[in-house]
C-alpha positions in Angstrom: 105.8 196.4 37.7 103.6 193.1 37.2 104.3 190.7 34.5 101.2 190.8 33.2 101.6 194.7 32.3 104.7 194.2 30.5 103.1 191.6 28.5 100.5 194.0 28.0 103.0 196.7 27.0 104.4 194.3 24.7 101.6 193.0 22.7 99.9 196.5 22.3 103.4 198.0 21.3 103.3 195.3 18.4 100.0 195.7 17.6 100.3 199.4 17.4 103.3 199.5 15.5 102.4 197.2 12.8 100.1 199.7 11.3 102.8 201.9 10.9 104.7 200.5 7.8 100.9 199.9 6.0 100.3 203.8 6.8 103.8 205.0 5.5 102.7 202.8 2.4 99.3 204.5 2.0 100.6 207.8 1.9 104.0 206.9 -0.5 101.7 205.3 -2.9 99.0 207.8 -2.3 96.7 204.9 -3.3 94.5 203.0 -0.5 92.1 200.7 -3.1 93.6 197.6 -1.2 92.5 199.1 2.2 89.0 197.7 3.0 86.6 200.4 4.3 84.8 197.7 6.2 87.8 196.4 7.8 89.0 200.2 9.4 85.8 200.7 10.6 85.6 197.8 12.4 89.2 197.9 13.4 88.2 201.7 14.9 85.2 200.5 16.5 87.1 197.6 18.6 89.9 199.6 19.4 87.4 202.6 20.5 85.6 199.6 22.7 89.1 198.2 24.0 89.8 202.0 25.0 86.5 202.2 27.0 87.3 198.9 28.6 90.5 199.9 29.6 89.2 203.2 31.2 86.6 201.5 33.1 88.8 199.2 34.5 91.9 201.8 34.5 94.2 199.2 32.8 96.8 202.0 31.8 98.5 199.3 28.8 95.2 198.9 27.2 94.3 202.5 27.3 97.6 203.7 26.2 97.7 201.4 23.2 94.2 201.5 21.9 94.1 205.4 22.0 97.1 205.2 19.7 95.4 202.6 18.1 92.8 204.9 17.3 95.3 207.8 15.9 96.8 205.5 13.6 93.6 204.0 12.3 92.0 207.4 12.1 95.2 208.3 9.7 94.4 205.3 8.0 90.6 206.1 7.5 92.0 209.5 6.2 94.1 208.1 3.6 91.5 205.3 2.7 88.8 208.2 2.3 91.3 210.7 0.2 93.2 208.4 -2.1 90.4 205.8 -2.7 89.0 206.3 -6.4 
């Protein structure tokens, strides 16, 4: 494995895992008032774009972490829509 791939795995893991505490907090408090719908939507669009880029260039770390990020952002969007109000 090349050092660039190692950096991609580490960076992608850190960015993706950073969403987990926020998601846990959303479900624990059952409140998503502090989460911006625009922020979440733009993050999902960005992750989808990065995923398409990774697929086009066959970059496994980019594909892996952005696919996982999209799932986590989808969970966050679900919580935002469910608990806003």
